[in-house]
N, C-alpha and C positions, 0 to 999 in steps of 0.2 A: 504493500500500500504506500509506503514511503516513496519507493522508486516510481510507481505509476503516477502519484501525485506530482512529483517533480517534473516529469516529462509532459504531463498535461498542462502544467503551468507554463513551461517553456514553449509549448505548442501554440498557446492561445493568448495568455495574459501578457507575457513579455513583449511579443511583437506589436500587439495592439497598444501597449503603453508607450513604446517609442514612436509609433506612428502618430499618436495623439499629441506628442510633444515634439513633432518634427520641426517646429519653428525655433526651437531652442538650439543653440550651437552645440555641435557634437561633443566638444570638450566638456562643456558644462553638464551635459547629459551623463557623461562618464564619471566626472568627479563627484556629482551629487549622489551617485549610487553608493559611494563610500562615506561621504560626509554625513549623509542622513542614515546610513546603515550601521556604522560603528556604535553610535550612542544607543541604538536599539539593542544591539548585541550585549553591550556592557550592562545595560539595565536588566536584561534577561539573565545574565550571569550573576548579578547581584541578587536578584530575586531567588535564584536557585542556589545561592551561596556557593558558587563555584568559581568566583573571580580569582581567588588565590591559586586554585588548581590550574587555571589557565596560565597564570604567571609562572608557575612551577614547570609547566611543560617546556618553557623556553630554556630551562637549565640544562636539559639534555641536548648535547651537541648534535646528535643524529636527528632528533626530532626537529630541532631548529633549522637544520639544513633542508630537511624534507618540506617543512612549512615555507621556507624561502622559495623552494622550487615550485610548490603548488601555487604560491602567490603569483609567481612569474607567469605560469601557464594560464591561470584563470584570468589574469589581467589581460593577456594577449587575446584570450577568447572573448572577453567582454568587448574589447575595442573593435575587433573584427566583426562581431555580431551586430553591434550598433551601426557600424558603417554599412553592413549589408542591408539592414532595415531602412536606414535613411537614404541610401543610394538606390532603393527599389531593386535590390538583388537578393531578396529573400529566397528565391528559388535556388540560388547557389548556396545559401546557408542551409537550406533543406537538404541539398545533396551532401554537404559536409557532414551533417548529422546522420544521414543514411550510411555514409562510409564509416563513421566513427565506431559503431558496434563491431564491425568486422576488423577494424584496426585494434580495438580492445581485445578481440579474440587472439590476435597475433601477439599482443603485449602479454596477455595472460600466459600464453605458451612459452614465449621467449624469456620472460623475467620472473614469472611466478610458478612455472612448472605445471600449469594446467594442461590437461590432455586435450588434443584436438584430433578429430577423426578425419578421414579422407574427404567426406562431403564438406566439412567445414573448411578444409584447405581449398577445395574447389570454389567454394563461395568467396573466400578471400581473393583468389586468383581472378574470378569474374569481376569483382569490384575493382581490382587493379586494372583490368582491361577497360572497364567503363571510364575510369579517370584518364587513362591513356588516350582513348578514343576522343574524349571531350577536349583534351589538350591539343591533339592533332587537328580536330575539326575547327576549333576556334583560333588556332594559331598561337596559343599561349597557355601556360599552366592555369588551371582553375584555382588560383591562390586562395580565394576566400574559402572554398570547400576544403582544400587540403589543410589550411591553417586551422580551421575550426575542428576538423577531425583529429589532427595531431595534438593541438593544445588541450582539448577536453579529454582525449584519451590519456595523455600524460597526467592531467589533473586527477582523473579517476584512479589511475595507478598509484600515485603518491598518497592520495587519501586512503586508499586501501591498505597500504603498507605501514602507515604511521600509527603510533599508539596514542592518538589524541581523539577525544570525543568530537562529534560534529560541530557543536556550538563553539567549543573552545578553539578548535582549529580555524573555523571561519573568522572568529574574533581576531586571532593573531594575524590572519591573512589580510583582513581589512586594516588592522592596526599598522601593519608594515607599509601599506599604501596611503594611509591617511595623511601623513605630513606632506607627501608629494601632491596629493589632491588639493589640500588646503593652500599650499603655495601657488599652485596653478590657478585656483579660483581667485586668490588675492591679486595675482598678476593680471588676470583678465579684467577685474574690476578697476585696477589702477590704470590700465591702458584704455579703458572706456569701451571694451569689446564685450562686456558681460551684458546679458539680457536682464539681470536681476533688478537694476535701478528702475526700469520702466515696465517690469513684468506685472501682469495682472495677478489677482489673488489665486486664480485657478492654476496658472503656470507655476507659481511658487508652491502651491499645495501639491501639484504634480511632482515637482522636483523633490519635495520632502518625502513623498511616497516612494521615491526611487529606491531608498534603502529597504523598505518592506518588500517591494516587488523583486528586488535582488536577493534578499536574504531567504525568503520563504522557500523557493525551489532548491537553493543550495543546501539548506538545512535538511530538506527532505532527501535530496540526492546523497549527501554525505551519510545520513542515517541508513539509507538503503545500501550504499556501497560497503559499509562495514558489516552488513548482515548477509550479503549475497556474494556469490562468485562474480568475478569481473565479467565473465562471459554471460551470466544471467542478466546483469545490468545492461549488457550490450543488446540482448534480445528485446528488453523492455523499452529501450531507447527509440525503437521504431515509431513510438507514439509521437514523439516531438517533431521529427521531420515531416511526418504525414500531415500533421496539423499545420505546420508552417507552409508546406507546399499548397495545401488547399486554400489557405489565406492568400498566398501570393497570386494564385491563378484566379480564384473566384472573386475576392474582395479587393486586391491591390492591382489587378489587371496586368500582371507582369507577363512578358512573352514566354510562350512555351511551344517551341516549334519542333521540327523533325529531329534535330540534334538532341534536344532535351528529352524527347520521347525515347530515343534509342538508349541514351545514357541511363535514364531512370528505369527503363525496361530491364537492362542488364543488372542494375542494382536490385530491383525487385526479385529477379530470378535468384540472385545470390542470397537474398534474405529468405526466400522460400526454401531454398536448399538447406540453409543453416537452421532455420526454425524447425523444419521437418526432422532434421538429424537430432536437434536438441529435444524435441518432443518424443522421438523414438527412444532416445537414451533414457529420458526420465521415466517413460512407460516401462522399459525393461528393468530399470533399477527398483521400481516400485512393486514388481511382481513377487509374490511369495515364493520362497525356495521350497522345492519338493525333495524330500530325502528318499 
């Protein structure tokens, strides 16, 4: 339920939020995710009496390095996703999140020792062919799709391997980026490029909600990632790109021509193969043993 909730949120709520605030400069959209989000997390930790536990997690060198890495990858993911929404390229974002589950499968095999069957390898190979075809057809790498898949896959991997609870880890991640975001916002105001001095009540309210919109799915995702195999999280993630693709085509009127149809058809074939194999494996493992 944690995982499903996070992917539904990313499929619908997050893209609509950034579309509603499309008049706000991209930089301010990004910084207010942190500026309004960190105070909420601190209050939550104080309420749960876990603020000191969060501080103690930084005393372990390995954990600190993992948190620094997860902060880097989730920051890259945030930046590229917001750019995709604002630039009307949500279809490319959807493709990235379709690829990510299969990328997570490969990461689980290479770094966590999770077993991968022949069908799963075929699925990963088909996904690779889809990305290669898209790159050749459009004459350039689909950098938005690749960056989103890679950054979120690495974020999920690091959150899976660190011994930090979801809320504490997210608080540290936002705490590490808070000084940078605050400095950027002050610089924007000083240069007269900020929208805040002339912003309406609803825009300010929307920016203040940025922290909540950001925190909720990440908390759900981190909670799910610590309880499930990385490959299982990959299966469930199909929810998010499907919702994003439907939004992009039906409501945002983004182009979806022959090239996109071929690429997404290959991705869906890969998904069907992988899902079938996962379902078959779970069915076999649940059958009672007969002596």
